[in-house]
C-alpha positions in Angstrom: -6.5 20.7 -16.7 -5.7 17.5 -14.7 -4.7 18.1 -11.1 -1.5 16.2 -10.3 -1.3 14.5 -6.9 1.7 13.8 -4.7 2.0 10.0 -4.2 2.5 8.9 -0.6 2.0 5.8 1.5 0.0 6.5 4.7 0.8 4.9 8.0 -2.7 3.9 9.4 -1.5 1.5 12.1 -3.7 2.0 15.1 -5.1 5.2 13.7 -8.9 5.8 13.9 -10.4 5.6 10.5 -14.1 6.1 9.6 -15.7 4.3 6.6 -19.3 5.5 5.8 -21.1 3.0 3.7 -21.9 -0.7 3.7 -22.4 -1.7 0.0 -20.1 -2.9 -2.7 -18.1 0.3 -3.0 -17.4 0.4 0.8 -16.6 -3.3 0.9 -13.9 -2.8 -1.7 -12.1 -0.6 0.9 -12.3 -3.0 3.9 -9.4 -5.4 3.4 -6.8 -2.6 2.6 -7.8 -0.6 5.7 -7.7 -3.6 8.0 -4.6 -4.9 6.5 -2.9 -1.5 7.2 -3.7 -1.9 10.9 -6.4 0.8 11.0 -8.8 1.0 13.9 -11.8 1.0 11.7 -15.3 2.2 12.4 -18.1 1.6 9.8 -21.3 3.6 9.8 -24.2 2.4 7.5 -27.8 1.4 8.1 -27.4 -1.5 5.7 -24.2 -3.6 5.3 -23.0 -6.6 3.4 -22.3 -9.8 5.3 -18.6 -9.3 5.3 -19.0 -6.2 7.5 -20.9 -8.2 10.0 -18.3 -11.0 9.9 -15.4 -8.6 10.6 -17.4 -6.9 13.4 -18.1 -10.2 15.1 -14.4 -11.0 14.8 -13.5 -7.7 16.5 -11.7 -6.3 13.5 -14.0 -3.3 13.1 -16.6 -1.3 15.1 -20.0 -1.3 13.3 -22.8 1.2 13.7 -25.9 0.2 11.6 -27.5 3.6 11.3 -27.3 6.8 9.3 -24.2 9.0 9.3 -24.0 11.9 11.8 -21.3 14.6 11.9 -20.4 13.5 15.4 -19.0 10.3 13.8 -16.0 12.3 12.7 -14.8 13.0 16.3 -11.4 11.4 16.8 -11.1 10.2 13.2 -7.7 10.6 11.5 -9.0 9.6 8.1 -12.5 9.3 6.5 -13.7 7.5 3.5 -17.2 8.3 2.2 -18.3 5.3 0.2 -22.1 5.4 0.2 -24.2 5.0 -2.9 -25.4 8.6 -2.5 -23.0 11.1 -4.1 -24.7 14.1 -2.3 -24.2 12.4 1.0 -20.6 11.6 0.2 -20.0 15.3 -0.7 -21.6 16.3 2.6 -19.4 13.9 4.6 -16.3 15.3 2.7 -17.3 18.8 3.6 -17.7 18.0 7.2 -14.3 16.2 7.3 -12.5 19.0 5.6 -14.1 21.5 8.0 -12.7 19.4 10.9 -9.2 19.1 9.3 -9.5 15.4 8.6 -8.2 13.7 5.5 -11.1 12.5 3.4 -11.8 10.5 0.2 -15.2 10.6 -1.4 -15.1 7.6 -3.6 -15.1 8.3 -7.4 -15.6 12.1 -6.7 -12.2 13.8 -7.2 -13.3 17.3 -6.2 -14.2 15.9 -2.8 -11.0 13.9 -2.3 -7.9 14.9 -0.4 -6.3 11.7 -1.7 -7.0 8.7 -3.9 -6.7 5.0 -2.9 -4.4 3.6 -5.6 -4.5 0.1 -7.1 -1.8 -2.0 -5.7 0.0 -5.1 -6.8 1.8 -6.9 -3.9 4.5 -9.5 -3.6 5.1 -9.8 0.2 6.4 -6.4 1.3 6.8 -5.3 -2.3 4.0 -2.9 -3.3 3.6 -1.4 -6.8 1.0 1.4 -6.7 -0.9 2.5 -9.8 -2.6 5.9 -10.0 -4.5 7.6 -12.8 -4.9 10.9 -10.9 -8.5 9.9 -10.5 -9.1 9.9 -14.3 -10.0 6.3 -14.8 -10.4 3.7 -11.9 -11.1 1.1 -14.6 -7.8 1.6 -16.2 -6.0 1.4 -12.9 -7.7 -1.9 -12.2 -6.9 -3.2 -15.7 -3.2 -2.2 -15.2 -3.2 -3.9 -11.7 -4.6 -7.1 -13.1 -2.1 -7.1 -16.0 0.9 -6.6 -13.6 -0.5 -9.1 -11.2 -0.4 -11.7 -13.9 3.1 -10.8 -15.2 5.0 -9.9 -12.0 7.1 -12.8 -10.8 6.0 -14.2 -7.4 9.7 -14.6 -6.4 10.1 -10.9 -6.2 8.6 -10.9 -2.7 11.1 -13.5 -1.5 13.9 -11.5 -3.2 12.9 -8.3 -1.3 12.7 -10.3 2.0 16.2 -11.6 1.5 17.7 -8.3 0.5 16.1 -6.6 3.5 17.5 -9.2 5.9 21.0 -8.9 4.3 20.9 -5.1 4.5 20.0 -5.2 8.2 23.0 -7.6 8.8 25.4 -5.6 6.8 24.5 -2.4 8.6 25.5 -4.0 11.9 29.0 -4.8 10.7 29.9 -2.0 8.2 28.7 0.4 5.5 25.9 -0.5 3.2 27.2 -1.3 -0.4 26.5 1.2 -3.1 23.5 0.6 -5.5 25.7 -0.8 -8.3 26.7 -3.7 -6.1 23.1 -4.5 -5.2 22.1 -4.3 -8.8 24.9 -6.7 -9.9 24.0 -9.1 -7.0 20.5 -9.6 -8.3 21.3 -12.1 -11.1 19.2 -14.4 -13.2 20.7 -17.3 -11.3 19.5 -15.8 -7.9 16.0 -15.3 -9.3 15.9 -18.8 -10.8 17.0 -20.3 -7.4 14.1 -18.5 -5.8 11.7 -19.8 -8.4 12.8 -23.3 -7.3 12.1 -22.3 -3.7 15.7 -22.6 -2.6 15.9 -19.5 -0.3 19.1 -20.7 1.4 21.1 -20.9 -1.7 19.8 -17.6 -3.0 20.7 -16.0 0.3 24.2 -17.3 0.2 24.8 -16.0 -3.3 23.4 -12.6 -2.5 25.5 -12.4 0.7 28.7 -13.3 -1.1 28.1 -10.8 -3.8 27.2 -8.0 -1.4 30.0 -8.6 1.2 33.0 -9.3 -1.1 35.5 -6.5 -1.2 35.2 -4.2 -4.3 38.2 -3.2 -6.3 39.5 0.3 -5.4 39.7 2.7 -8.3 42.7 5.0 -8.3 42.6 8.6 -9.5 44.6 7.8 -12.6 42.3 4.9 -13.5 39.1 7.0 -13.0 40.5 9.6 -15.4 41.0 7.1 -18.3 
């Protein structure tokens, strides 16, 4: 029976993360870890050029040698991404014994979590998980959504977030229905044209105008 996982988003900002491996599989984890603000250490005797570039730029600490259990000291999260499944399993066992979250790539029994496929539009992130059943399907779904998801959704989220912050300073936040009604096709079309100022003005007007008060007799009709 398939094990169901609880979806979460981890805060890795300034947390010590260990990535063991320097090949194609490990390289696929690099940008997401660095983008999340992780203090990344990579251990592998052989690495692709991208690892060296990032090490020279000061974005990760690189140790070009074999893995040792001592590498786990101080780590908050570990990803075992070598080409050797037996080694990945051993790293996972060491991490679990030390109480550290671990992911052994493409090996569900040795994973405390899965790295999901993500489609991003600014701060908007849509995560896709297959509970580890098919990474290929997760990638296919991500590529499909990345093609179809409008780029202006990122701008829309940015505007809504700014407006919400301003409204919270002056009064209560509107109910969901008012937010839903404010996101009109006209607002989206305005963002498609790159006119953020007009879109902001229309959203602000819709979200700050007084709403009709429903009396008890009207609500019972």
